[in-house]
N, C-alpha and C positions, 0 to 999 in steps of 0.2 A: 403819439412818441414824443416823449417830454425835451422842453426844451435843453435841459442838460444834456440828456443822450444823445440830441442833435447834434449838438455845439460839437460834442468828442467824435461822433462820427466824422462831422469835419475836421475837426483837427488830425485825426487818424488817418484820415484820405489826403488831408495835407501834406502831412509828412512823410507819407508814401510815396505821395507823388515827387517829392521833392528827394526823396534820396534816388528814386528811378530816373531822375533828374541830372544826378549830383555823377552815376554809375553811366548814365550814358554822355558823359566829358570824355569818359575814358572807352567805352566800349562802342566799336563801329556796329550802327544799326539798332542802337538803340537810342531815337533820340531824346534830345534837352530839351528842347525849347517848351514842344506840348506840355510837356510832364511839369516843367516850371511853371507854365501858365496855368494847369489845373492846380499844382499846389498855389500858388497865390488864391483861386479864384475859392477853392478849399477854406484856406486862411480866411480871408474877408469874412465867411461865414463862421469861424470855427475858433479864430484868435487871431484879436487886432494886433496884437503885441507882433504875433509870427508874420502877418500882411506888412507891419509897420517896418518889420526888419528886412522882410523881399523887396521892400518897394527903397529898400533903401542902399541894399549891397550894391556895390561896384560893378561887378558880372551881370546879377539877375536884373535888379533896379531900372536900368533904360527899357531893358525889353519889356517886361510888365509894364512899366506906364505907358509906354508906345502903343501897347496893347490894347490898355484898360482905356486910354484917351480913345483913340480911332480903328480900333484894330488893324494898325500897322507892324510891321515888320522890316527892320533895316535890310539894306542892300547886303551889307555884309553877312548878315546873317540868313538870306535869300543864296548866294551864292555857298556859303559854308553847307549848306541843308542840301542844296542842288548838287554838289561837289561831294560829299558822301553818298547820296544818294548811289549818284555813278558808281562811286567805288563798290560798294551794297551789290548794287546790278551786276557788275564784272565780278566781283568773286561768287553771287550767284553762276553765273553762267558758267565758272570753272568749278564750282562742286558740286552744283544739282545733281542729284542722279538721272533726272528727268527733264530736258528741256522745258516742257511746259511748265516743271515748278517756277525757274528761274524766270522764266516770261511771264506769269502769271506774278511773281513779286515784283519784277519790273515794271510791271504795267501798272499795278498798284502806285509804284512810286512814283510814277510818270505822271500821273494822276495828282495824288498830294503835289508835286515839285509844280505842275500846271496851277493848282488852285493857290500856292503860296506863292507864285512870282505874280499874280494878280493881285495880290493884298498891297494897299498904300503903304509907301515908307513916311516916315516919320517926317515931318518937317524940321529943319534944324535952325536954331538962330545964328 
């Protein structure tokens, strides 16, 4: 596969992930942070201009810079993620047709939450 085609594929992935991340701001259950981080990863390979814009963005920039520098996630982001997952777990248990469906989704979120909580926090000056 040619360099030009690969670059366009990375760019398409970057914009698709960015769109999903933005939708995730408003739609409970759709995570914002992982999609924005994936968008930054893809943009770094497909468009230096888009990657620079993401790094300079007032909302996404700090999250991306912290992740790229040390795999760090802020405590505020952790609280928001865990809180949103807890709300989604409650919605699962109230709406799932079978209890095991809600339990499976909740277990997956608990594993992700535990992994997330163990991530380092960025050092702030």
